[in-house]
C-alpha positions in Angstrom: 84.5 -15.3 -24.4 84.1 -11.6 -23.7 81.0 -11.3 -25.7 79.6 -14.4 -23.6 80.5 -12.4 -20.4 78.7 -9.5 -21.7 75.7 -11.3 -22.7 75.6 -13.0 -19.3 76.0 -9.6 -17.5 73.1 -7.8 -19.6 70.8 -11.1 -19.1 71.7 -10.6 -15.3 71.0 -6.6 -15.6 67.7 -7.4 -17.1 66.7 -10.2 -14.5 67.7 -7.6 -11.7 65.3 -4.9 -13.4 62.7 -7.3 -13.6 62.6 -8.4 -10.2 62.7 -5.1 -8.9 59.8 -3.9 -11.2 57.8 -7.0 -10.0 58.6 -5.9 -6.4 57.8 -2.2 -6.9 54.6 -3.5 -8.6 53.6 -5.9 -5.8 54.2 -3.1 -3.2 52.5 -0.4 -5.0 49.5 -3.1 -5.2 49.6 -3.9 -1.6 49.7 0.1 -0.8 46.7 0.4 -3.2 44.6 -2.5 -1.6 45.4 -1.3 2.0 44.0 2.2 0.9 40.8 0.6 -0.7 40.3 -1.6 2.6 40.4 1.3 4.7 38.3 3.4 2.8 35.6 0.9 2.4 36.0 0.3 6.3 35.6 3.9 7.1 32.4 4.2 4.3 30.9 0.8 6.3 31.3 2.6 9.9 30.0 5.6 8.8 27.1 4.4 6.8 26.3 2.2 10.1 26.4 5.6 12.1 24.1 7.2 9.8 21.6 4.5 9.2 21.7 4.2 13.3 20.6 8.0 13.4 17.9 7.7 10.7 16.4 4.7 13.1 16.8 6.8 16.1 15.2 9.8 14.2 12.1 7.7 13.0 11.7 6.1 16.6 11.7 9.6 17.8 8.8 10.8 15.4 6.6 7.7 16.3 7.0 8.4 19.9 5.8 12.0 19.6 3.2 10.9 17.6 2.3 8.4 20.5 2.2 11.1 22.8 0.0 13.1 20.7 -2.6 10.3 20.9 -5.5 9.6 18.5 -5.7 7.3 15.3 -2.7 6.7 13.0 -3.4 7.5 9.4 -1.7 8.6 6.3 -1.7 12.1 6.9 0.5 12.1 10.1 4.4 13.2 9.8 5.4 9.7 10.2 3.8 8.8 7.0 5.5 11.2 4.6 8.7 9.5 2.9 11.9 11.3 3.1 13.1 12.1 -0.5 16.9 11.5 -1.4 18.7 14.7 -0.2 22.3 15.4 0.3 23.4 14.2 4.0 25.3 17.9 3.7 21.8 19.5 3.9 20.9 17.9 7.2 24.4 18.7 8.9 24.4 22.5 7.7 21.5 23.1 9.8 23.6 21.8 12.9 25.4 24.9 13.9 27.5 22.9 16.2 28.6 20.5 13.1 32.4 20.4 12.0 32.1 17.9 9.2 34.1 18.4 6.0 31.3 19.6 3.8 33.6 19.8 0.9 34.6 16.3 0.7 32.4 13.5 1.9 29.3 14.7 3.1 28.6 16.3 -0.5 28.6 12.9 -2.1 26.2 11.2 0.5 22.7 11.1 -0.4 19.9 9.8 2.3 16.3 8.9 1.9 14.1 6.6 3.8 10.3 6.1 5.0 8.2 4.7 7.8 5.2 2.1 6.6 2.5 0.7 8.8 2.9 -2.7 8.7 -0.8 -3.3 10.1 -1.5 -1.9 7.0 -1.6 -5.2 5.5 -2.7 -8.7 6.3 -0.6 -10.7 8.7 0.3 -14.3 8.1 1.0 -14.8 11.9 -3.1 -14.5 12.3 -3.6 -17.8 10.3 -2.5 -19.8 13.1 -3.1 -19.8 16.8 -1.9 -22.2 19.3 -1.8 -24.8 16.6 -5.0 -24.1 15.2 -6.0 -22.5 11.9 -8.0 -19.2 12.5 -11.3 -19.5 10.2 -11.9 -15.8 9.9 -8.4 -14.9 8.9 -8.1 -17.9 6.4 -11.3 -16.3 5.0 -9.6 -13.3 4.6 -6.3 -14.8 2.7 -8.9 -16.7 0.6 -10.6 -13.6 -0.5 -7.4 -12.0 -1.2 -6.1 -14.7 -3.2 -9.4 -14.8 -5.3 -9.0 -10.8 -5.7 -5.4 -11.6 -7.0 -5.9 -14.4 -9.2 -3.9 -16.9 -7.5 -4.9 -20.7 -6.7 -6.4 -21.5 -3.5 -4.2 -24.7 -3.4 -1.3 -22.3 -2.5 -2.9 -20.8 0.1 -3.8 -24.3 1.6 -0.2 -25.5 1.3 1.0 -22.2 3.1 -1.6 -22.8 6.0 -0.8 -26.4 6.5 3.0 -25.9 6.6 2.6 -22.8 8.6 0.7 -24.9 11.2 3.3 -27.7 11.2 6.0 -25.1 11.6 4.5 -23.4 14.5 3.7 -26.8 16.4 7.1 -27.8 16.0 8.5 -24.4 17.3 6.1 -24.5 20.2 6.9 -28.1 21.2 10.7 -27.5 21.0 11.5 -30.9 18.9 14.9 -31.7 18.0 16.6 -29.6 15.6 16.2 -32.3 13.0 12.6 -31.8 12.9 12.6 -28.3 13.2 11.2 -26.0 10.6 12.1 -22.7 9.9 9.3 -20.1 10.8 9.5 -17.2 8.1 10.7 -13.8 9.2 9.9 -12.0 6.2 7.5 -12.3 3.4 10.0 -13.5 0.9 10.6 -16.3 3.0 7.3 -17.9 2.5 8.8 -20.1 -0.2 10.3 -22.1 2.8 6.7 -23.0 3.4 6.1 -24.5 -0.1 4.6 -21.3 -1.7 5.9 -20.4 -5.3 8.1 -17.7 -5.8 5.8 -15.9 -8.2 2.9 -16.4 -5.7 5.1 -14.7 -3.3 5.8 -12.0 -5.4 1.9 -11.1 -6.2 1.3 -11.1 -2.5 3.9 -8.9 -1.4 2.5 -5.7 -1.6 -0.5 -7.1 0.6 0.6 -9.2 3.4 3.3 -9.1 6.2 4.5 -11.3 8.9 4.6 -9.8 12.4 6.0 -11.3 15.8 2.4 -10.9 17.2 -1.2 -11.1 16.0 -2.4 -7.9 15.3 -5.6 -6.3 13.5 -5.7 -4.3 10.3 -5.6 -0.4 10.3 -8.6 0.9 8.6 -6.4 4.0 8.1 -3.7 2.8 6.2 -4.6 -0.3 4.7 -4.9 -0.4 0.8 -8.4 -1.1 -0.8 -7.5 -4.9 -1.7 -6.7 -5.5 2.1 -9.9 -3.7 3.1 -11.8 -5.8 0.6 -10.2 -8.9 2.2 -10.6 -8.2 5.9 -14.3 -7.0 5.6 -16.1 -9.9 4.5 -19.1 -9.4 2.3 -18.2 -5.8 1.2 -17.4 -5.3 -2.7 -14.1 -3.8 -4.2 -16.1 -0.6 -4.5 -17.2 -0.4 -1.1 -13.6 -1.2 -0.2 -12.3 1.9 -2.6 -15.1 4.1 -1.1 -13.5 3.7 2.5 -10.3 4.7 1.0 -11.8 7.8 -0.6 -13.8 9.0 2.5 -10.7 8.6 4.8 -8.6 10.4 2.5 -11.2 13.5 3.2 -11.2 12.8 6.9 -9.5 9.8 8.6 -11.5 7.1 10.9 -11.0 8.5 14.1 -13.1 5.3 15.6 -13.9 1.9 14.1 -17.6 3.1 14.3 -16.6 5.8 11.9 -15.9 3.1 9.1 -18.6 0.6 10.3 -21.5 3.5 9.4 -20.4 3.4 5.8 -20.9 -0.5 5.6 -23.5 -0.9 8.3 -26.0 -2.2 6.1 -23.9 -5.3 4.8 -22.6 -8.2 6.3 -19.1 -6.7 6.2 -20.3 -5.1 9.4 -19.4 -8.1 11.4 -15.7 -7.6 10.8 -15.7 -4.5 13.0 -17.0 -6.2 16.1 -14.2 -9.2 16.3 -11.1 -7.1 16.7 -10.0 -7.9 13.2 -9.7 -4.2 12.5 -8.5 -1.2 14.3 -7.6 2.7 13.9 -4.2 2.6 15.5 -1.1 0.6 14.7 1.8 -0.7 17.1 4.0 -2.4 14.6 6.0 -0.2 11.8 8.9 -0.8 9.3 11.7 1.9 8.7 14.0 1.7 5.7 16.7 3.9 5.7 18.8 4.2 2.3 22.3 5.6 1.9 23.9 6.3 -1.7 27.6 6.6 -1.8 28.6 7.2 -5.5 27.5 4.1 -7.2 26.8 2.2 -3.8 23.4 2.0 -2.2 23.1 0.6 1.2 19.9 -0.1 2.7 18.6 -0.9 6.3 15.2 -2.4 7.0 14.0 -2.2 10.7 10.6 -3.2 12.2 9.9 -1.4 15.4 7.3 -2.1 18.0 5.5 0.8 19.7 3.8 -0.2 22.9 2.7 3.4 24.4 5.7 5.8 24.3 8.3 2.7 24.1 9.4 2.2 20.6 11.7 -0.6 20.4 13.5 -2.4 17.4 12.4 -6.2 17.3 14.2 -6.9 13.7 17.0 -5.2 11.9 19.0 -6.1 8.6 21.1 -4.4 6.4 22.4 -4.9 3.0 23.6 -3.5 -0.3 21.0 -2.7 -2.9 21.5 -3.0 -6.9 20.9 0.8 -8.3 19.2 -0.7 -11.2 16.8 -2.4 -9.3 15.7 0.9 -7.3 15.5 2.6 -10.8 13.2 -0.1 -12.2 10.9 -0.3 -8.9 10.7 3.6 -9.1 9.7 3.6 -12.6 7.1 0.6 -11.7 5.7 2.8 -9.0 5.3 6.1 -11.3 3.5 3.7 -14.0 1.3 2.6 -11.3 0.5 6.2 -10.3 
């Protein structure tokens, strides 16, 4: 009997120890989880403030560029990308800064760049008041031919874009409504294959308004598409000429192709030497986490306002592959 009582007491003691250990482990896990959640929330708030500051900085640069006047070109300060650098290097330049430089700031890296969106073909130009713009349709057709893409994909894009624009303007019921793409990758909504969108992405954009192409910032492929009648060699020659000296007026570029049929494009507001829409990308790296914010800003005189803004976490391996591809292209 005593042996049974001792066995029962030992079993009870083991159960008590097990319960205590279980409760202690649960309490420790809860405490760890609370610390991790608080740390993640603090990092999220801090990254949001840093990216907001980077966006304000970019807006200031664009505002000062507008104050200086003149054409927009790739030798201006706004066109110089900010290579990845420690946040502490910027904080150290501020004598009034009191941040702890030994901890968080030393492990945060920031980078960014401003891109002229009017250096690309604007999908919005394809449809105006429910009607397909034939001059802009021919531009996209030339780009599709240059990139080796089927014209059937362009036809599908234009038809669905016109249909979506008509529904949007008429304010029809939500059951009939079609979503208008806001970003290039969303062109798949209009029936364009993913592979075609991937090939087009470096050369097209979607702006909230109709805008001409900037001759000073557009790549040769876009210049070839927008200037009907010129050859790819002529487009590359325009790029080479503006690298030596940017085009201050449209006539500066028109002189180089004045003898060809492409000169007609200079007279109907398809091109310009100034831009009003820019993309601002800010990126923060905290350890293995990379947070990127993409904003579209519209500059009207000295007024630089944000018209679109989105933020997300980026896969660092994808960034490495993109950087390697960009280096290979050079």
